[in-house]
C-alpha positions as CSV (number, residue, x, y, z in Angstrom):
1,M,13.6,-26.6,45.2
2,P,9.8,-26.1,45.3
3,E,7.9,-27.4,42.4
4,T,6.6,-24.9,39.9
5,E,2.9,-25.1,39.3
6,A,2.2,-25.8,35.6
7,V,0.3,-23.1,33.8
8,P,-2.4,-24.7,31.6
9,G,-2.5,-23.7,28.0
10,P,-5.7,-23.2,26.0
11,S,-7.8,-26.3,26.0
12,A,-8.5,-28.1,22.7
13,P,-11.9,-27.3,21.3
14,A,-14.4,-30.1,21.9
15,G,-15.4,-30.1,18.2
16,P,-15.1,-27.9,15.1
17,R,-15.5,-24.2,16.1
18,P,-18.5,-22.6,14.4
19,V,-17.6,-20.5,11.3
20,A,-18.0,-16.7,11.2
21,L,-17.4,-14.8,7.9
22,L,-15.4,-11.6,7.6
23,L,-16.1,-9.5,4.5
24,P,-13.7,-6.7,3.6
25,G,-14.4,-3.3,2.2
26,Q,-12.7,-0.3,0.5
27,G,-9.0,-0.6,0.3
28,A,-9.0,-4.4,-0.1
29,Q,-9.5,-4.2,-3.8
30,H,-6.7,-4.9,-6.3
31,A,-6.3,-5.7,-9.9
32,A,-7.5,-9.2,-11.0
33,M,-8.9,-9.9,-7.5
34,A,-10.4,-13.4,-7.5
35,T,-10.4,-13.5,-11.3
36,G,-8.7,-16.9,-11.1
37,L,-12.0,-18.4,-9.8
38,Y,-14.2,-16.9,-12.5
39,G,-15.1,-19.6,-15.0
40,W,-13.3,-22.2,-12.8
41,E,-15.5,-22.3,-9.7
42,P,-19.2,-22.6,-10.8
43,V,-20.9,-21.2,-7.7
44,F,-18.5,-18.2,-7.6
45,T,-19.0,-17.6,-11.3
46,E,-22.8,-17.7,-11.1
47,A,-22.9,-15.3,-8.1
48,M,-20.6,-12.8,-9.9
49,D,-22.8,-13.0,-13.0
50,T,-25.9,-12.3,-10.9
51,V,-24.5,-9.0,-9.7
52,F,-23.4,-8.1,-13.3
53,D,-26.8,-8.9,-14.6
54,A,-28.6,-6.9,-11.9
55,L,-26.7,-3.8,-13.0
56,G,-28.1,-3.9,-16.5
57,A,-26.1,-2.2,-19.2
58,V,-23.3,-1.2,-16.9
59,G,-22.8,-4.9,-15.8
60,P,-20.7,-6.0,-18.8
61,Q,-18.5,-2.8,-18.5
62,L,-17.9,-3.7,-14.9
63,R,-17.0,-7.3,-15.7
64,D,-14.7,-6.3,-18.6
65,D,-12.8,-3.9,-16.4
66,W,-12.5,-6.5,-13.6
67,L,-11.1,-9.1,-16.1
68,A,-9.0,-6.7,-18.2
69,E,-5.2,-6.4,-17.8
70,R,-5.7,-2.6,-18.5
71,P,-9.2,-1.6,-17.4
72,Q,-10.8,1.5,-19.0
73,V,-11.8,2.7,-15.5
74,P,-9.2,2.1,-12.8
75,L,-10.3,-0.5,-10.1
76,D,-9.6,2.0,-7.3
77,H,-12.3,4.3,-8.7
78,V,-15.4,4.2,-6.6
79,T,-17.6,3.0,-9.5
80,R,-15.3,-0.1,-9.8
81,A,-14.0,-0.7,-6.3
82,Q,-17.4,-0.6,-4.5
83,P,-19.5,-2.9,-6.7
84,L,-16.6,-5.3,-7.4
85,L,-15.8,-5.6,-3.7
86,F,-19.4,-6.3,-3.0
87,A,-19.6,-8.9,-5.8
88,V,-16.4,-10.7,-4.8
89,D,-17.3,-10.8,-1.1
90,H,-20.8,-12.1,-1.9
91,A,-19.6,-14.7,-4.5
92,L,-16.9,-16.1,-2.2
93,A,-19.3,-16.4,0.7
94,R,-21.8,-18.2,-1.6
95,T,-19.1,-20.6,-2.6
96,V,-18.4,-21.7,1.0
97,L,-22.1,-21.9,1.7
98,A,-22.3,-24.3,-1.2
99,W,-19.7,-26.4,0.4
100,G,-22.2,-27.1,3.2
101,L,-21.0,-24.6,5.7
102,A,-23.6,-22.7,7.8
103,P,-22.0,-19.6,9.3
104,V,-23.2,-18.6,12.7
105,A,-22.1,-15.0,12.4
106,L,-21.2,-12.4,9.8
107,L,-19.0,-9.3,10.2
108,G,-18.3,-6.9,7.3
109,H,-16.1,-3.8,6.9
110,S,-17.7,-0.9,5.1
111,V,-19.2,-2.2,1.8
112,G,-18.6,-5.7,3.2
113,E,-21.5,-5.1,5.6
114,L,-23.9,-4.7,2.6
115,A,-22.7,-8.1,1.4
116,A,-23.2,-9.4,4.9
117,G,-26.7,-8.0,4.8
118,V,-27.5,-10.0,1.7
119,L,-26.1,-13.2,3.2
120,A,-28.1,-12.6,6.4
121,G,-31.3,-12.3,4.3
122,V,-31.9,-8.6,5.1
123,L,-32.1,-7.7,1.4
124,D,-31.9,-9.4,-2.0
125,V,-28.6,-9.4,-3.8
126,R,-30.1,-7.8,-6.9
127,D,-31.6,-5.0,-4.8
128,A,-28.3,-4.5,-3.0
129,A,-26.4,-4.2,-6.3
130,V,-28.8,-1.5,-7.6
131,V,-28.6,0.6,-4.4
132,L,-24.9,0.2,-4.3
133,W,-24.5,1.4,-7.9
134,D,-26.7,4.5,-7.0
135,R,-24.3,5.1,-4.1
136,A,-21.2,4.7,-6.3
137,E,-22.4,7.2,-8.9
138,R,-23.3,9.7,-6.2
139,L,-19.9,9.3,-4.6
140,A,-18.1,9.6,-7.9
141,A,-19.7,13.0,-8.5
142,L,-18.1,14.5,-5.3
143,P,-14.8,16.3,-5.1
144,P,-11.8,14.0,-4.6
145,G,-10.9,12.8,-1.2
146,G,-9.1,9.9,0.4
147,M,-8.3,7.8,3.5
148,L,-5.2,7.5,5.6
149,A,-4.2,4.5,7.7
150,V,-2.3,5.6,10.9
151,A,-0.6,3.4,13.5
152,A,-2.2,5.2,16.5
153,G,-5.3,5.2,18.6
154,A,-8.2,7.4,17.6
155,A,-8.0,9.6,20.7
156,E,-4.3,10.2,20.1
157,L,-5.0,11.6,16.6
158,A,-7.7,14.1,17.7
159,P,-5.3,17.1,17.9
160,F,-4.2,16.6,14.3
161,L,-7.7,16.7,12.8
162,R,-8.8,19.7,10.8
163,E,-11.6,20.9,8.4
164,D,-13.5,17.8,7.3
165,V,-10.9,15.2,8.3
166,V,-12.3,12.8,10.8
167,V,-11.7,9.3,12.1
168,G,-13.3,7.1,9.4
169,A,-12.5,3.7,10.9
170,V,-11.2,2.1,14.0
171,N,-9.8,-1.3,13.0
172,A,-7.8,-2.1,16.1
173,P,-6.6,-0.3,19.3
174,R,-3.7,1.3,17.3
175,Q,-4.9,1.0,13.8
176,T,-7.1,4.0,12.8
177,M,-8.1,5.3,9.4
178,L,-8.7,9.0,8.8
179,A,-10.9,10.3,6.0
180,G,-11.5,13.7,4.4
181,S,-11.2,15.9,1.4
182,A,-7.9,15.6,-0.6
183,R,-6.2,18.9,0.5
184,P,-6.9,18.9,4.2
185,L,-6.1,15.1,4.4
186,A,-2.8,15.7,2.7
187,A,-2.0,18.4,5.3
188,V,-2.9,16.1,8.2
189,A,-0.7,13.4,6.7
190,A,2.2,15.7,6.5
191,D,1.8,16.8,10.1
192,L,1.5,13.2,11.3
193,R,4.7,12.1,9.4
194,A,6.5,15.2,10.8
195,A,5.5,13.9,14.3
196,H,6.9,10.5,13.4
197,Y,3.6,8.6,13.0
198,T,3.5,5.8,10.5
199,C,0.9,6.6,7.8
200,R,-0.2,4.9,4.7
201,E,-2.6,6.1,2.0
202,V,-5.5,3.7,1.6
203,R,-6.6,2.8,-2.0
204,A,-9.5,5.1,-2.2
205,T,-10.2,8.2,-4.3
206,T,-13.2,9.1,-2.1
207,A,-13.4,10.4,1.5
208,F,-15.4,7.4,2.7
209,H,-16.8,7.5,6.2
210,S,-16.6,11.3,6.6
211,P,-18.9,14.3,6.4
212,A,-17.2,15.1,3.0
213,V,-19.5,12.5,1.4
214,G,-22.7,13.5,3.1
215,A,-24.2,14.6,-0.2
216,A,-24.1,11.0,-1.5
217,V,-26.5,9.8,1.2
218,N,-29.8,8.8,-0.5
219,S,-32.4,6.8,1.5
220,E,-35.0,7.2,-1.3
221,V,-33.3,4.6,-3.4
222,Y,-34.4,2.0,-0.8
223,A,-38.1,2.9,-1.4
224,G,-38.7,-0.2,-3.5
225,V,-36.3,-2.5,-1.5
226,R,-37.7,-5.1,0.8
227,L,-35.7,-5.1,4.0
228,G,-36.1,-7.8,6.7
229,A,-34.6,-9.0,10.0
230,P,-31.3,-10.9,9.8
231,R,-31.7,-14.7,9.7
232,T,-28.0,-15.1,10.6
233,P,-26.5,-12.9,13.3
234,L,-24.8,-9.9,11.6
235,W,-22.3,-8.1,13.8
236,S,-22.5,-4.5,12.5
237,A,-19.3,-2.5,12.3
238,Y,-21.5,0.6,12.6
239,S,-23.4,-0.3,15.8
240,T,-20.6,-2.7,17.1
241,A,-23.3,-5.2,18.1
242,P,-25.6,-7.8,16.4
243,L,-27.8,-5.9,14.0
244,T,-31.3,-5.6,15.5
245,P,-34.4,-6.2,13.4
246,E,-35.4,-2.6,13.9
247,L,-32.1,-1.3,12.6
248,A,-32.0,-3.8,9.7
249,V,-35.2,-2.5,8.2
250,D,-34.2,1.2,8.6
251,P,-33.3,2.6,5.1
252,D,-31.4,5.5,6.8
253,F,-29.1,3.0,8.5
254,W,-28.0,1.5,5.2
255,A,-28.0,4.8,3.3
256,R,-25.6,6.4,5.8
257,H,-22.9,3.7,5.6
258,P,-20.6,5.9,3.4
259,V,-20.7,8.7,5.9
260,D,-20.7,6.9,9.3
261,P,-17.4,5.6,10.9
262,V,-16.6,1.9,10.7
263,L,-15.8,0.5,14.1
264,F,-14.5,-2.9,13.0
265,G,-12.2,-3.3,15.9
266,P,-14.9,-2.9,18.6
267,A,-17.2,-5.1,16.6
268,L,-14.6,-7.9,16.3
269,D,-14.0,-7.6,20.1
270,G,-17.7,-8.1,20.6
271,L,-17.9,-11.1,18.3
272,L,-14.9,-12.9,19.7
273,G,-16.1,-12.0,23.3
274,S,-19.3,-13.9,22.6
275,G,-17.6,-17.3,21.8
276,D,-14.9,-19.1,20.0
277,F,-15.0,-19.2,16.2
278,F,-13.2,-20.3,13.1
279,L,-13.0,-16.9,11.2
280,L,-13.0,-17.1,7.5
281,E,-12.3,-14.0,5.3
282,T,-14.4,-14.1,2.2
283,G,-13.0,-11.3,0.1
284,P,-9.9,-10.2,-1.7
285,G,-6.6,-10.1,0.2
286,Q,-6.3,-10.8,3.9
287,S,-6.7,-7.4,5.6
288,L,-9.4,-8.5,8.0
289,A,-7.7,-11.9,8.6
290,G,-4.5,-10.0,9.5
291,L,-6.4,-7.9,12.1
292,A,-8.0,-11.0,13.5
293,R,-4.7,-12.9,13.8
294,R,-3.5,-10.2,16.2
295,H,-6.5,-10.3,18.4
296,A,-5.9,-11.8,21.8
297,R,-8.6,-14.5,21.4
298,V,-6.9,-15.8,18.2
299,R,-3.4,-15.5,19.6
300,C,-4.3,-17.6,22.6
301,G,-5.8,-20.3,20.3
302,A,-9.4,-19.9,21.4
303,S,-10.4,-18.8,17.9
304,A,-8.7,-19.4,14.6
305,V,-8.7,-17.5,11.3
306,T,-7.9,-18.2,7.6
307,A,-8.6,-16.5,4.3
308,L,-10.0,-17.7,0.9
309,L,-7.6,-15.7,-1.2
310,P,-3.8,-14.8,-1.2
311,A,-2.7,-11.8,0.8
312,A,-1.5,-10.2,-2.5
313,P,-2.3,-10.9,-6.2
314,R,-0.2,-13.8,-7.5
315,G,-2.2,-15.0,-10.5
316,P,-5.1,-17.4,-11.2
317,E,-3.5,-20.5,-9.9
318,A,-2.7,-18.8,-6.6
319,D,-6.4,-17.9,-6.2
320,R,-7.4,-21.5,-6.8
321,E,-4.7,-22.9,-4.5
322,A,-5.7,-20.5,-1.7
323,L,-9.3,-21.5,-2.0
324,L,-8.5,-25.2,-1.8
325,A,-6.0,-24.6,1.1
326,A,-8.8,-22.8,3.1
327,A,-11.1,-25.8,2.4
328,A,-8.4,-28.1,3.7
329,R,-8.1,-26.0,6.9
330,L,-11.8,-26.2,7.4
331,R,-11.7,-30.0,7.0
332,A,-8.8,-30.2,9.5
333,E,-11.0,-28.2,11.9
334,G,-13.6,-30.9,11.6
335,H,-16.1,-29.4,9.1
336,P,-16.9,-32.2,6.6
337,L,-17.7,-29.9,3.6
338,P,-20.1,-32.4,1.9
339,G,-20.6,-30.0,-1.0
340,L,-16.9,-30.1,-2.0
341,A,-15.1,-33.0,-3.5
342,A,-12.0,-34.0,-1.5
343,G,-8.9,-32.6,-3.3
């Protein structure tokens, strides 16, 4: 019998793959997200307190609702979900930076891109917290809306769209999020389910990334904010490419984030097409890590991915164990983590 030629598998990386951070956005929030690290991990705690302090009188209210078993304002409300997601994303990223990691790329989803902008040096964390609170208050004043995750491609869903319902996010080739005002979005969801599409309501009370929130756009709030070019490559989920210095200093670009569609899937394609990385999700849950795990470059072993927190809330100890497990994976990859004692 003729010999069968061996098919080579993926070659082992020559050294530790550079780290790229993934920062999640709306929909990733949940009760008690990352609270097991507050008061336990010093860098995380200080970074969270910086955001609370920047928000002045509303900061303690935000912290109390985050830590409360029964918050006065539900965490899915835009005035809680948006600032807390930003704060947790930023604080987790600061934690791993304190370990001695130097990420070579950043990729955020929705409000996660604002946190990425802070980490890249585009704007200061205190300024970001203030403009985000302005955004949240404006969004909260709008009529109710929502988002719908659908297992289908964006083009396939076009015949179902109506009124102000649009494609709000493209997360993967067959993972699309629709957004719009409450009544037309509910009608679209009913039509899709009748056509046997798998749909899931996203944890949002606002029609993020749709024309329905256009009234919340406010570039004037950036008048006193100093914007600069990224010092770390920031792959924008809005432009699907590394953020240019010109775009980074454009207030309209940042102000339009709640309205413009999030193209996370194409941005992830671009990032992973530029090299091999160890992807680290620095935010609540594992939504972006889950998307990345299904990417061809991760499935073939060229890139790898892990997350800093559990996929679902399981209590304070689970938060701490997940953080330490992620550190162990980074060490196994070959990153020494000089700023973290071996555990």
